[in-house]
DSSP file (Angstrom, degrees, kcal/mol; ACC not computed):
  #  RESIDUE AA STRUCTURE BP1 BP2  ACC     N-H-->O    O-->H-N    N-H-->O    O-->H-N    TCO  KAPPA ALPHA  PHI   PSI    X-CA   Y-CA   Z-CA
    1    1 A M              0   0    0      0, 0.0    85,-0.1     0, 0.0    86,-0.1   0.000 360.0 360.0 360.0 145.8   51.2   66.6   42.3
    2    2 A P        -     0   0    0      0, 0.0    83,-1.9     0, 0.0     2,-0.3  -0.310 360.0-144.1 -70.2 152.9   49.9   65.4   45.8
    3    3 A Q  E     -A   84   0A   0    110,-0.3   110,-2.1    81,-0.2     2,-0.4  -0.840  11.1-161.9-111.6 152.4   47.6   62.5   46.1
    4    4 A Y  E     -AB  83 112A   0     79,-3.0    79,-3.0    -2,-0.3     2,-0.4  -1.000  16.1-135.2-139.1 139.7   44.9   62.1   48.6
    5    5 A A  E     -AB  82 111A   0    106,-3.4   106,-3.0    -2,-0.4     2,-0.6  -0.797  16.2-158.8 -87.4 137.9   43.0   59.1   49.9
    6    6 A T  E     -AB  81 110A   0     75,-2.3    75,-1.5    -2,-0.4     2,-0.5  -0.931  11.8-161.5-114.4  96.5   39.2   59.7   50.0
    7    7 A L  E     -AB  80 109A   0    102,-3.4   102,-2.8    -2,-0.6     2,-0.7  -0.731   6.1-146.0 -92.3 126.3   37.8   57.2   52.5
    8    8 A I  E     -AB  79 108A   0     71,-2.8    70,-2.5    -2,-0.5    71,-1.0  -0.763  14.7-174.7 -95.9 123.7   34.2   56.6   52.3
    9    9 A Y  E     +AB  77 107A   0     98,-2.8    98,-2.4    -2,-0.7     2,-0.3  -0.953  32.1 125.2-104.2 114.3   32.3   55.9   55.4
   10   10 A S  E     -AB  76 106A   0     66,-2.0    66,-2.3    -2,-0.6    96,-0.2  -0.871  62.9 -29.1-155.6-175.4   28.6   55.0   54.7
   11   11 A T        -     0   0    0     94,-0.5     2,-1.8    -2,-0.3    64,-0.1  -0.176  61.9-122.8 -52.5 131.0   26.0   52.4   55.3
   12   12 A D        +     0   0    0     62,-0.5     2,-0.3     2,-0.1    -1,-0.1  -0.546  63.0 126.0 -86.5  87.7   27.6   48.9   55.6
   13   13 A V  S    S-     0   0    0     -2,-1.8     2,-1.0    33,-0.0     3,-0.0  -0.901  71.6 -91.4-134.2 168.3   25.8   47.0   52.8
   14   14 A D    >   -     0   0    0     -2,-0.3     3,-1.4     1,-0.2     6,-0.1  -0.724  34.4-167.8 -82.7 106.3   26.7   45.0   49.7
   15   15 A W  T 3  S+     0   0    0     -2,-1.0    -1,-0.2    29,-0.4     9,-0.1   0.572  79.1  71.7 -73.2  -8.6   26.8   47.6   47.1
   16   16 A S  T 3  S+     0   0    0      3,-0.1    -1,-0.3    -3,-0.0    -2,-0.1   0.609  76.2 103.2 -79.7  -8.3   26.9   44.9   44.4
   17   17 A L  S X  S-     0   0    0     -3,-1.4     3,-2.0     1,-0.1    -4,-0.0  -0.386  82.2-119.8 -75.2 150.5   23.2   44.0   45.0
   18   18 A P  G >  S+     0   0    0      0, 0.0     3,-2.4     0, 0.0     4,-0.3   0.871 106.4  68.3 -59.5 -36.5   20.6   45.2   42.6
   19   19 A E  G 3  S+     0   0    0      1,-0.3     3,-0.1     2,-0.1     4,-0.1   0.570 100.3  49.6 -64.5  -5.3   18.7   47.2   45.1
   20   20 A Y  G <> S+     0   0    0     -3,-2.0     4,-3.2    -6,-0.1    -1,-0.3   0.085  75.4 110.4-119.0  23.8   21.5   49.6   45.4
   21   21 A A  H <> S+     0   0    0     -3,-2.4     4,-1.9     2,-0.2    -2,-0.1   0.842  74.3  55.5 -63.5 -37.1   21.9   50.2   41.6
   22   22 A E  H  > S+     0   0    0     -4,-0.3     4,-1.7     2,-0.2    -1,-0.2   0.944 112.3  44.8 -62.7 -44.4   20.6   53.8   41.7
   23   23 A T  H  > S+     0   0    0      1,-0.2     4,-1.8     2,-0.2     3,-0.4   0.969 112.2  49.9 -67.1 -47.4   23.4   54.6   44.3
   24   24 A T  H  X S+     0   0    0     -4,-3.2     4,-2.0     1,-0.3    -1,-0.2   0.841 106.3  56.1 -57.9 -30.4   26.1   52.8   42.4
   25   25 A A  H  X S+     0   0    0     -4,-1.9     4,-2.2     2,-0.2    -1,-0.3   0.901 104.4  54.9 -67.8 -38.4   25.1   54.7   39.2
   26   26 A E  H  X S+     0   0    0     -4,-1.7     4,-2.1    -3,-0.4    -2,-0.2   0.928 107.6  48.7 -46.7 -55.3   25.7   57.9   41.3
   27   27 A Y  H  X S+     0   0    0     -4,-1.8     4,-2.5     1,-0.2    -2,-0.2   0.834 109.9  52.6 -61.4 -40.0   29.2   56.6   42.1
   28   28 A G  H  X S+     0   0    0     -4,-2.0     4,-2.4     2,-0.2    -1,-0.2   0.909 107.9  50.0 -57.6 -45.8   29.7   55.9   38.3
   29   29 A A  H  X S+     0   0    0     -4,-2.2     4,-2.5     2,-0.2    -2,-0.2   0.881 112.2  49.0 -67.3 -38.6   28.7   59.4   37.4
   30   30 A F  H  X S+     0   0    0     -4,-2.1     4,-2.5     2,-0.2    -2,-0.2   0.944 110.8  49.3 -63.2 -44.1   31.2   60.7   40.0
   31   31 A A  H  < S+     0   0    0     -4,-2.5     4,-0.5     1,-0.2    -2,-0.2   0.912 112.5  47.8 -64.6 -42.5   33.9   58.5   38.8
   32   32 A E  H >< S+     0   0    0     -4,-2.4     3,-0.6     1,-0.2    -1,-0.2   0.893 114.7  45.3 -68.4 -39.0   33.2   59.7   35.2
   33   33 A A  H 3< S+     0   0    0     -4,-2.5     3,-0.3     1,-0.2    -2,-0.2   0.877 122.2  37.4 -71.5 -32.5   33.1   63.4   36.1
   34   34 A A  T >X S+     0   0    0     -4,-2.5     3,-2.6     1,-0.2     4,-1.5   0.280  79.2 120.5 -94.8   5.8   36.3   63.1   38.3
   35   35 A A  T <4 S+     0   0    0     -3,-0.6    -1,-0.2    -4,-0.5    -2,-0.1   0.813  70.4  59.1 -55.9 -38.2   38.1   60.6   35.9
   36   36 A A  T 34 S+     0   0    0     -3,-0.3    -1,-0.3    -4,-0.2    -2,-0.1   0.825 112.3  38.4 -64.8 -22.1   41.1   63.1   35.5
   37   37 A A  T <4 S+     0   0    0     -3,-2.6    47,-1.8    46,-0.1     2,-0.3   0.703  94.0  98.2 -97.9 -26.5   41.8   63.2   39.2
   38   38 A I  E  <  +C   83   0A   0     -4,-1.5    45,-0.3    45,-0.2     3,-0.1  -0.474  36.9 171.7 -77.6 131.6   41.2   59.5   40.1
   39   39 A R  E     -     0   0A   0     43,-4.9     2,-0.2     1,-0.4    44,-0.2   0.444  67.1 -36.2-111.4  -4.5   44.2   57.4   40.3
   40   40 A G  E     +C   82   0A   0     42,-1.0    42,-3.1     2,-0.0    -1,-0.4  -0.899  62.4 154.5 162.2 175.8   42.5   54.3   41.7
   41   41 A G  E     -C   81   0A   0     40,-0.3     2,-0.3    -2,-0.2    40,-0.2  -0.891  13.5-159.6 158.8 167.1   39.8   53.1   44.1
   42   42 A A  E     -C   80   0A   0     38,-1.9    38,-1.7    -2,-0.3     2,-0.3  -0.923  23.6-116.8-170.6 150.8   37.3   50.4   45.0
   43   43 A A  E     -C   79   0A   0     -2,-0.3     2,-0.3    36,-0.2    36,-0.3  -0.705  35.3-137.4 -86.8 148.0   34.2   49.6   46.8
   44   44 A L        -     0   0    0     34,-2.9   -29,-0.4    -2,-0.3     3,-0.1  -0.785  13.5-113.5-107.3 151.4   34.5   47.2   49.6
   45   45 A Y        -     0   0    0     -2,-0.3   -31,-0.1     1,-0.2    -1,-0.1  -0.309  58.0 -69.5 -67.0 163.6   32.3   44.3   50.6
   46   46 A P    >   -     0   0    0      0, 0.0     3,-2.2     0, 0.0     4,-0.3  -0.081  50.1-102.2 -56.3 161.4   30.5   44.6   53.8
   47   47 A T  G >  S+     0   0    0      1,-0.3     3,-1.7     2,-0.2    21,-0.1   0.717 115.3  69.1 -63.6 -24.1   32.4   44.5   57.2
   48   48 A P  G 3  S+     0   0    0      0, 0.0    -1,-0.3     0, 0.0    20,-0.1   0.664  94.9  59.7 -71.2  -7.4   31.4   40.8   58.0
   49   49 A T  G <  S+     0   0    0     -3,-2.2    -2,-0.2    18,-0.1    -4,-0.0   0.565  90.2 101.8 -84.0 -10.8   33.7   39.8   55.0
   50   50 A A    <   -     0   0    0     -3,-1.7    18,-3.3    -4,-0.3     2,-0.4  -0.292  57.9-155.2 -81.4 163.5   36.7   41.4   56.7
   51   51 A T  E     -D   67   0B   0     16,-0.3     2,-0.4     2,-0.0    16,-0.2  -0.986   7.3-158.8-131.8 122.6   39.4   39.8   58.5
   52   52 A T  E     +D   66   0B   0     14,-2.4    14,-2.7    -2,-0.4     2,-0.3  -0.856  18.5 175.0-105.4 134.6   41.4   41.6   61.2
   53   53 A L  E     +D   65   0B   0     -2,-0.4     2,-0.3    12,-0.2    12,-0.2  -0.898  17.9 178.0-135.8 163.8   44.8   40.5   62.2
   54   54 A H  E     -D   64   0B   0     10,-1.4    10,-3.0    -2,-0.3     2,-0.6  -0.949  30.9-114.1-149.4 167.3   47.9   41.2   64.3
   55   55 A V  E >   -D   63   0B   0     -2,-0.3     3,-0.9     8,-0.2     2,-0.4  -0.920  21.5-146.5-109.6 120.7   51.2   39.5   65.0
   56   56 A D  E 3  S+D   62   0B   0      6,-3.1     6,-1.0    -2,-0.6    -2,-0.0  -0.660  82.8  19.8 -84.3 137.3   51.8   38.3   68.4
   57   57 A G  T 3  S-     0   0    0     -2,-0.4    -1,-0.2     4,-0.2     2,-0.1   0.484 116.4 -85.9  88.0   1.1   55.5   38.5   69.4
   58   58 A G  S X  S-     0   0    0     -3,-0.9     3,-2.6     4,-0.1     0, 0.0  -0.357  89.0   0.0  92.0-172.8   56.6   41.1   66.9
   59   59 A K  T 3  S+     0   0    0      1,-0.3     3,-0.1    -2,-0.1    -3,-0.0  -0.188 135.0  16.1 -52.8 127.6   57.8   40.6   63.3
   60   60 A G  T 3  S+     0   0    0      1,-0.2    -1,-0.3     2,-0.0     3,-0.1   0.387 101.2 123.8  86.5  -0.8   57.7   36.9   62.3
   61   61 A G  S <  S-     0   0    0     -3,-2.6     2,-0.2     1,-0.2    -4,-0.2   0.037  73.0 -52.1 -75.9-164.9   55.5   35.9   65.3
   62   62 A E  E     -D   56   0B   0     -6,-1.0    -6,-3.1    -3,-0.1     2,-0.5  -0.518  51.2-132.8 -69.5 130.2   52.2   34.2   65.3
   63   63 A I  E     -D   55   0B   0     -8,-0.2     2,-0.6    -2,-0.2    -8,-0.2  -0.725  19.8-163.2 -84.7 130.2   49.6   35.7   63.1
   64   64 A V  E     -D   54   0B   0    -10,-3.0   -10,-1.4    -2,-0.5     2,-0.4  -0.943  11.4-176.4-118.3 108.9   46.3   36.1   65.0
   65   65 A A  E     -D   53   0B   0     -2,-0.6     2,-0.4   -12,-0.2   -12,-0.2  -0.816   7.3-172.6-111.5 148.5   43.3   36.6   62.7
   66   66 A T  E     -D   52   0B   0    -14,-2.7   -14,-2.4    -2,-0.4     2,-0.2  -1.000  29.3-109.8-135.6 141.2   39.7   37.2   63.6
   67   67 A D  E    S+D   51   0B   0     -2,-0.4   -16,-0.3   -16,-0.2   -18,-0.1  -0.427  80.3  21.1 -66.6 135.5   36.6   37.4   61.4
   68   68 A G  S    S-     0   0    0    -18,-3.3   -16,-0.4    -2,-0.2    -2,-0.2  -0.306  95.9 -41.5 100.4-179.5   35.2   40.8   61.0
   69   69 A P        -     0   0    0      0, 0.0   -17,-0.1     0, 0.0     3,-0.1  -0.292  50.3-113.1 -80.1 171.9   36.3   44.6   61.4
   70   70 A Y  S    S+     0   0    0      1,-0.2     2,-0.3   -19,-0.1   -18,-0.0   0.787  98.0  22.8 -70.1 -34.0   38.4   45.9   64.1
   71   71 A A  S    S-     0   0    0      2,-0.0     2,-0.5     0, 0.0    -1,-0.2  -0.996  76.5-121.8-138.1 145.3   35.6   48.1   65.6
   72   72 A E        +     0   0    0     -2,-0.3     2,-0.3    -3,-0.1     3,-0.1  -0.741  44.7 162.3 -77.4 120.9   31.9   47.9   65.5
   73   73 A T        -     0   0    0     -2,-0.5     3,-0.1     1,-0.1    -2,-0.0  -0.928  49.7-125.0-137.1 163.2   30.4   51.1   64.1
   74   74 A K  S    S+     0   0    0     -2,-0.3   -62,-0.5     1,-0.1     2,-0.4   0.862 105.7  37.8 -74.9 -33.5   27.2   52.5   62.5
   75   75 A E  S    S-     0   0    0    -64,-0.1     2,-0.3    -3,-0.1   -64,-0.2  -0.929  81.5-164.5-112.7 142.1   29.1   53.7   59.4
   76   76 A A  E     -A   10   0A   0    -66,-2.3   -66,-2.0    -2,-0.4     2,-0.7  -0.840  35.3 -89.8-122.2 161.2   31.8   51.6   58.0
   77   77 A L  E     +A    9   0A   0     -2,-0.3   -68,-0.3   -68,-0.2     3,-0.1  -0.578  53.2 165.0 -57.9 102.5   34.8   52.0   55.6
   78   78 A T  E     -     0   0A   0    -70,-2.5   -34,-2.9    -2,-0.7     2,-0.3   0.418  55.2 -28.3-112.4   0.2   32.9   51.0   52.4
   79   79 A G  E     -AC   8  43A   0    -71,-1.0   -71,-2.8   -36,-0.3     2,-0.3  -0.960  52.9-145.9 170.8-179.8   35.3   52.2   49.7
   80   80 A F  E     -AC   7  42A   0    -38,-1.7   -38,-1.9    -2,-0.3     2,-0.4  -0.985   3.5-149.8-159.1 156.1   37.9   54.6   48.7
   81   81 A Y  E     -AC   6  41A   0    -75,-1.5   -75,-2.3    -2,-0.3     2,-0.7  -0.994  13.8-142.7-130.1 144.7   39.4   56.7   45.8
   82   82 A L  E     -AC   5  40A   0    -42,-3.1   -43,-4.9    -2,-0.4   -42,-1.0  -0.921  31.6-174.4-103.4 112.7   42.9   57.8   45.3
   83   83 A I  E     -AC   4  38A   0    -79,-3.0   -79,-3.0    -2,-0.7     2,-0.5  -0.776  24.2-141.9-112.8 161.2   42.8   61.2   43.8
   84   84 A E  E     +A    3   0A   0    -47,-1.8     2,-0.3    -2,-0.3   -81,-0.2  -0.980  32.6 160.8-119.7 120.9   45.4   63.6   42.5
   85   85 A A        -     0   0    0    -83,-1.9     3,-0.1    -2,-0.5     4,-0.0  -0.948  49.6-117.4-140.2 158.7   44.8   67.3   43.3
   86   86 A D  S    S-     0   0    0     -2,-0.3     2,-0.3   -85,-0.1    -1,-0.1   0.852  93.4 -20.6 -64.8 -31.0   46.9   70.6   43.4
   87   87 A D  S  > S-     0   0    0    -85,-0.1     4,-2.0   -86,-0.1     5,-0.1  -0.878  80.8 -78.3-159.7-176.7   46.3   70.9   47.2
   88   88 A L  H  > S+     0   0    0     -2,-0.3     4,-2.3     2,-0.2     5,-0.1   0.868 124.3  55.8 -69.1 -36.4   44.0   69.9   50.0
   89   89 A D  H  > S+     0   0    0      2,-0.2     4,-2.3     1,-0.2    -1,-0.2   0.878 107.7  48.5 -58.0 -42.1   41.3   72.4   49.1
   90   90 A A  H  > S+     0   0    0      2,-0.2     4,-2.0     1,-0.2    -2,-0.2   0.933 111.6  51.7 -65.7 -48.7   41.2   71.0   45.6
   91   91 A A  H  X S+     0   0    0     -4,-2.0     4,-2.5     2,-0.2    -2,-0.2   0.885 108.5  49.2 -48.9 -45.4   40.9   67.6   47.1
   92   92 A I  H  X S+     0   0    0     -4,-2.3     4,-2.5     2,-0.2    -2,-0.2   0.935 106.2  56.7 -65.7 -48.2   38.1   68.5   49.3
   93   93 A A  H  < S+     0   0    0     -4,-2.3    -1,-0.2     1,-0.2    -2,-0.2   0.866 113.4  41.0 -53.6 -40.9   36.3   70.1   46.4
   94   94 A I  H >< S+     0   0    0     -4,-2.0     3,-2.0     1,-0.2    -2,-0.2   0.931 112.2  54.1 -64.7 -47.8   36.5   66.7   44.5
   95   95 A A  H >< S+     0   0    0     -4,-2.5     3,-1.4     1,-0.3     6,-0.2   0.763  98.0  65.3 -68.4 -27.2   35.7   64.7   47.5
   96   96 A A  T 3< S+     0   0    0     -4,-2.5    -1,-0.3     1,-0.3    -2,-0.2   0.675  96.4  58.3 -67.6 -13.1   32.5   66.7   48.1
   97   97 A T  T <  S+     0   0    0     -3,-2.0    -1,-0.3    -4,-0.2    -2,-0.2   0.483  76.9 106.6 -92.0  -5.7   31.1   65.3   44.9
   98   98 A I  S X> S-     0   0    0     -3,-1.4     3,-2.7    -4,-0.2     4,-0.5  -0.621  81.3-124.1 -79.7 130.5   31.4   61.7   46.0
   99   99 A P  H >> S+     0   0    0      0, 0.0     4,-2.4     0, 0.0     3,-1.0   0.725 105.8  61.8 -53.3 -29.0   27.8   60.7   46.7
  100  100 A A  H 34 S+     0   0    0      1,-0.2     6,-0.9     2,-0.2     4,-0.3   0.770  96.7  61.2 -65.4 -22.1   28.3   59.7   50.4
  101  101 A A  H <4 S+     0   0    0     -3,-2.7    -1,-0.2    -6,-0.2     7,-0.1   0.725 123.7  15.7 -75.1 -20.2   29.4   63.2   51.1
  102  102 A W  H << S+     0   0    0     -3,-1.0    -2,-0.2    -4,-0.5    -1,-0.2   0.573 106.9  76.8-126.0 -14.7   25.9   64.5   50.1
  103  103 A D  S  < S-     0   0    0     -4,-2.4    -3,-0.1    -5,-0.2    -2,-0.1   0.322  99.8-111.8 -92.7   7.3   23.4   61.7   49.9
  104  104 A G  S    S+     0   0    0     -4,-0.3    -4,-0.1     2,-0.2    -3,-0.1   0.324  92.4 101.5  83.3  -5.2   22.8   61.3   53.7
  105  105 A T  S    S-     0   0    0     -6,-0.3   -94,-0.5   -94,-0.1     2,-0.3   0.547  88.3 -49.2 -91.6  -2.3   24.5   57.9   54.1
  106  106 A G  E     -B   10   0A   0     -6,-0.9     2,-0.3   -96,-0.2   -96,-0.3  -0.893  57.4 -75.1 179.3-147.7   28.0   58.8   55.4
  107  107 A R  E     -B    9   0A   0    -98,-2.4   -98,-2.8    -2,-0.3     2,-0.6  -0.984  24.3-125.8-150.9 158.0   31.0   60.9   55.4
  108  108 A I  E     -B    8   0A   0     -2,-0.3     2,-0.5  -100,-0.2  -100,-0.2  -0.928  12.8-158.6-105.2 114.2   34.3   61.4   53.5
  109  109 A E  E     -B    7   0A   0   -102,-2.8  -102,-3.4    -2,-0.6     2,-0.5  -0.877   9.3-159.1 -98.5 128.6   37.6   61.4   55.1
  110  110 A V  E     +B    6   0A   0     -2,-0.5  -104,-0.2  -104,-0.2   -18,-0.1  -0.901  17.7 171.6-104.7 121.1   40.3   63.2   53.0
  111  111 A R  E     -B    5   0A   0   -106,-3.0  -106,-3.4    -2,-0.5     2,-0.1  -0.988  30.7-124.4-136.8 129.5   43.9   62.2   53.8
  112  112 A P  E     -B    4   0A   0      0, 0.0     2,-0.3     0, 0.0  -108,-0.2  -0.354  27.6-137.2 -69.9 146.6   47.1   63.1   52.1
  113  113 A T        -     0   0    0   -110,-2.1     2,-0.4    -2,-0.1  -110,-0.3  -0.725  11.1-123.2-103.9 157.4   49.3   60.1   51.1
  114  114 A I        -     0   0    0     -2,-0.3     2,-0.8  -112,-0.1  -110,-0.0  -0.848  22.1-134.4 -99.2 133.2   53.0   59.8   51.5
  115  115 A D        +     0   0    0     -2,-0.4     3,-0.4     1,-0.1    -2,-0.0  -0.808  32.1 165.3 -89.0 101.1   55.0   59.1   48.3
  116  116 A F    >   +     0   0    0     -2,-0.8     3,-2.2     1,-0.2    -1,-0.1   0.291  46.1 107.4 -93.9   7.8   57.6   56.5   48.8
  117  117 A S  T 3  S+     0   0    0      1,-0.3    -1,-0.2     3,-0.1     3,-0.1   0.725  78.9  52.0 -68.4 -11.8   58.2   55.9   45.1
  118  118 A G  T 3  S-     0   0    0      1,-0.4    -1,-0.3    -3,-0.4     3,-0.2   0.405 123.6 -96.7 -94.3   4.9   61.6   57.7   45.4
  119  119 A G    <   -     0   0    0     -3,-2.2    -1,-0.4     1,-0.1    -4,-0.0  -0.363  33.8 -89.0 101.1 169.2   62.7   55.5   48.2
  120  120 A M              0   0    0      1,-0.1    -1,-0.1    -2,-0.1    -3,-0.1   0.285 360.0 360.0-108.9  22.8   62.6   56.2   51.8
  121  121 A G              0   0    0     -3,-0.2    -1,-0.1     0, 0.0    -2,-0.1   0.316 360.0 360.0-141.1 360.0   65.9   57.9   52.5
């Protein structure tokens, strides 16, 4: 069955703080309701905790790391779920119940994943 990454773009805050308990409870309710489809996921700490890197000179070159995200935006990637669904329409129906899709804080990007478990050739 196909899998889809549901990328959550919402307000860039530390969701582990007590003042966000009501919202995180909504995510808990979503996770319970969609448990049969969820294959993984996590909330992410705010973008200032991110490190962005690239390798100068190609493979094996110098690693250049900078603090923070790649781009400054109003909404940030704040979490994700990996879900399994029959097709894109079913994945969208599940993603529409993720709180950021309806609570006014952001958007959900639904993207199919590539299964390399059987090898790449």
